[in-house]
Structure formats: structure tokens, C-alpha cells
C-alpha atoms as one frame of an Amber mdcrd trajectory, in Angstrom:
protein
   5.990   6.661  19.121   1.854   8.319  17.744   3.184  10.149  14.620   5.192
   9.210  11.391   6.993  12.182   9.989   6.968  13.475   6.657   9.730  11.380
   4.668   7.646   8.168   6.890   4.327   9.639   5.623   6.128   9.461   1.667
   7.094   6.270   2.083   3.559   4.682   2.394   2.326   7.116   0.005   4.481
   5.454  -2.087   3.545   1.936  -1.553  -0.075   3.023  -1.014   0.314   3.851
  -5.137   2.356   0.844  -5.915  -0.196  -0.958  -5.293  -2.432   1.006  -7.071
  -0.371   0.006 -10.066  -0.272  -3.538  -9.631  -4.066  -3.563  -9.942  -3.393
  -1.882 -13.135  -0.947  -3.651 -14.099  -3.060  -7.844 -13.184  -6.454  -5.493
 -14.915  -4.428  -4.783 -18.384  -4.067  -8.823 -18.639  -1.160  -8.799 -20.592
   0.461 -10.411 -17.215   0.859 -14.384 -16.225  -1.000 -16.059 -14.558   3.001
 -16.690 -12.067   3.285 -12.393 -12.070  -0.617 -11.492 -11.305   0.195 -13.797
  -8.108   3.036 -12.432  -7.346   1.288  -9.104  -7.505  -1.840 -10.137  -5.728
   0.313 -10.913  -2.813   2.362  -7.456  -2.263  -1.501  -6.666  -2.904  -2.147
  -9.019   0.306   0.718  -7.994   2.379   0.655  -4.089   1.836  -2.780  -4.303
   3.335  -1.383  -6.691   6.035   0.618  -4.055   6.547  -1.300  -1.006   6.666
  -3.584  -2.341   8.992  -1.489  -2.892  11.212   0.860   0.643  11.307  -2.739
   2.399  11.034  -3.849   0.132  14.631  -0.495   1.714  16.488  -0.369   5.160
  15.083  -4.724   5.733  14.119  -4.086   9.579  13.389  -1.589   8.996  10.226
  -4.432   7.245   8.496  -6.446  11.237   7.677  -3.507  12.615   7.116  -2.573
  10.030   4.367  -5.376   8.710   2.847  -6.874  12.086   2.667  -3.719  14.549
   1.158
């Protein structure tokens, strides 16, 4: 498949938002080292997923990331 349907695009957008929220939580400094470590893993694995996703469906990058 070389595109994502609307539901899939919304799910990817939600994942991107959660990564951004994770960054905000880490910056807040009210997390333990373990919590921060796990949030950073969330960011790392999400980034790896996005790289693979956009390799498979490169045309979706602009649709998702630009609005």
C-alpha cells in the first residue's frame, strides 16, 4: 500500500503529538530518572517507526507533517 487512510493518518498524528508531550514532561523536571528514561525510549522508538513508515509511504510525510 502506498498511502494511509484518514484513520491511519490520525493515529500517526496522535503518536507525533504524544512524542511532543513526552518531551514537555521530560523538560518539566518533575519526573524520576526512570520515568524520563522510559519517555526517551518512547521518543526513540517512535522516531524509528516514523523513519520506516515514511520509507514505505513517502508521500504521506507532507500530508501528515504539514497539516
